[in-house]
Structure formats: C-alpha cells, structure tokens
C-alpha positions in Angstrom: 0.0 0.0 0.0 2.9 2.4 0.6 3.3 2.8 -3.2 -0.2 4.2 -3.8 0.2 6.5 -0.7 3.5 7.8 -2.0 2.0 8.4 -5.4 -1.0 10.3 -4.0 1.2 12.4 -1.7 3.6 13.4 -4.5 0.6 14.1 -6.8 -0.8 16.3 -4.0 2.4 18.4 -4.0 2.3 18.6 -7.8 -1.0 20.4 -7.7 0.8 23.4 -6.3 2.7 23.8 -9.5 -0.2 25.6 -11.0 -2.3 25.9 -7.9 -4.8 23.4 -9.3 -7.4 23.5 -6.5 -9.8 21.0 -8.0 -7.0 18.4 -8.5 -5.8 18.9 -5.0 -9.3 18.4 -3.6 -9.8 15.3 -5.7 -7.0 13.7 -3.7 -8.7 14.3 -0.4 -11.5 12.5 1.5 -14.7 14.7 1.8 -13.9 15.2 5.5 -10.2 15.8 5.1 -8.6 18.3 7.6 -5.6 20.4 6.7 -3.6 21.8 9.6 -0.8 24.4 9.1 1.8 24.6 11.8 3.3 26.1 13.9 0.3 27.8 15.6 2.3 31.0 16.0 1.6 31.7 12.3 -2.1 32.2 13.1 -3.6 29.9 10.4 -6.9 28.3 11.3 -6.5 25.4 13.7 -7.7 22.9 11.1 -9.2 23.7 7.7 -11.9 21.8 6.0 -11.7 21.2 2.2 -13.8 24.3 1.6 -11.7 26.5 3.8 -8.5 25.2 2.2 -10.0 25.8 -1.3 -10.7 29.4 -0.3 -7.1 29.7 0.9 -5.9 28.3 -2.4 -8.1 30.6 -4.4 -6.7 33.6 -2.4 -3.2 32.6 -3.4 -4.2 32.5 -7.0 -5.1 36.1 -6.9 -1.4 37.0 -6.7 0.5 33.8 -7.6 0.9 32.0 -10.9 2.5 29.0 -9.2 3.8 27.7 -5.9 6.0 24.8 -7.0 6.8 22.3 -4.2 9.8 20.1 -4.7 10.2 17.0 -2.5 13.7 16.5 -0.9 12.9 13.3 0.9 9.9 11.0 1.2 9.3 8.7 4.1 6.6 6.0 4.0 5.1 4.8 7.3 3.0 1.8 6.2 2.1 0.8 9.8 0.5 4.2 10.5 -0.9 4.7 7.0 1.1 7.9 6.6 3.7 9.5 4.3 6.0 12.3 5.4 7.6 14.6 2.8 10.4 17.1 3.5 10.1 19.7 0.7 11.1 23.1 -0.6 9.0 25.6 -2.5 9.1 28.8 -4.3 6.4 31.4 -5.0 5.9 32.7 -8.6 4.1 36.0 -8.4 1.9 37.2 -11.3 3.7 39.9 -13.2 0.7 42.3 -13.0 0.9 42.4 -9.1 4.6 43.3 -9.0 5.7 46.9 -8.8 8.9 48.5 -10.1 10.5 49.2 -6.7 14.1 48.1 -7.1 14.5 47.3 -3.5 11.8 44.6 -3.5 13.0 41.0 -4.2 9.9 39.1 -5.4 11.6 35.7 -5.0 10.6 33.3 -2.2 12.0 30.0 -1.2 10.7 28.1 1.8 11.0 24.7 3.5 8.2 22.4 4.6 7.3 19.1 6.2 4.1 17.5 5.1 2.6 14.6 7.0 -0.2 12.9 5.1 -2.6 10.5 6.8 -4.6 8.3 4.5 -8.0 6.6 4.4 -8.2 2.9 5.0 -7.7 2.2 1.2 -4.7 4.4 1.1 -5.9 6.3 -2.0 -7.2 9.5 -0.4 -5.7 12.0 2.0 -7.7 12.1 5.2 -5.4 14.6 7.1 -2.6 16.9 6.1 -0.3 18.3 8.8 1.9 21.0 7.1 4.8 22.4 9.0 5.9 25.7 7.4 9.2 27.6 7.6 7.8 30.4 9.9 10.5 32.9 9.2 10.1 32.5 5.4 6.3 32.6 5.7 6.5 36.0 7.3 8.6 37.2 4.3 6.1 35.8 1.7 3.1 37.2 3.6 4.7 40.7 3.3 5.2 40.1 -0.5 1.6 38.9 -0.8 0.3 42.0 1.1 2.3 44.2 -1.2 1.0 42.3 -4.3 -2.6 42.7 -3.1 -2.1 46.4 -2.6 -0.6 46.8 -6.1 -3.5 44.8 -7.5 -6.1 46.9 -5.7 -4.4 50.1 -6.9 -4.4 48.9 -10.5 -8.1 48.1 -10.3 -8.8 51.6 -9.0 -6.7 53.2 -11.8 -8.6 51.2 -14.4 -12.1 52.2 -13.1 
C-alpha cells in the first residue's frame, strides 16, 4: 500500500505547480482536515476542504504557481502515513509586482508535510503541514504588497 500512498502524496504536491485546487481536492477525502503549523503563524487550527480551497483561491489572486519540490519522502505503512520534506518557491503574477528596485519578489521556503490516508490508502484524510515560519512572514509581506498593487491597478482602471 505504501506505493499508492507515496504516489498520492507526490501528486498532492504537484497540484501546487499551477495551484490546481480541483485536482488537490480530488486527492482528499470529503472530511479531510488540513492543519498548518506552527500555531504562531495564526492559520486556522484545522481547515476543511472548503476552507482550504478558499485559501488556495486567495493565493491564485497574486501567484501563478507555488511549486513544491520533495527533498525526501518517508513512508510509514504501519501508521498509514507518508511524510515529505520539501522546498518551495512562489511565482508572483507579473501584474501584481511593482517596479520598486529594493523589492525581491523571489521566495524559497522549506516544509514538512505529514499525510494520513483513508483505509484504502488512496485519499488523503489529514494533512499536517509544517511551514518555515521565518520565510512565511517574508512571503506574507510580499503577498500583502502584491494585493495592494492589484487593488491600486483596479482603482486606476475604473
């Protein structure tokens, strides 16, 4: 069973390449819960699929992609889990960037994903995502800037 779990977990991460929310949700059980840690980052304690989808759609407002690259994959067949140590980057939409030379629009973070699976091992039942808290604060600042730029452009075009 570890093979299918590994495949599903890696496919889950591939959905971030183009922020494919529907494909991501298709890999989850209807009652899947997604927890982003540590708690100090102030994400909801545990997101439902609908809450996670809303989060993903908000990312798409300013990002083209959020590619996640696995560094190591650990299968835990006895506990029906897969753990992935990964890195990621954020690719911001060109239209949300400004021309300020001092702003570096690149982002690279590190993550640990722990996937728990349903009995069949073919759907994710729980995601525990540990984020690089220092880097998350950096990308949050970029996203806030991007959202301000986008809002300003909408006002200008009105």
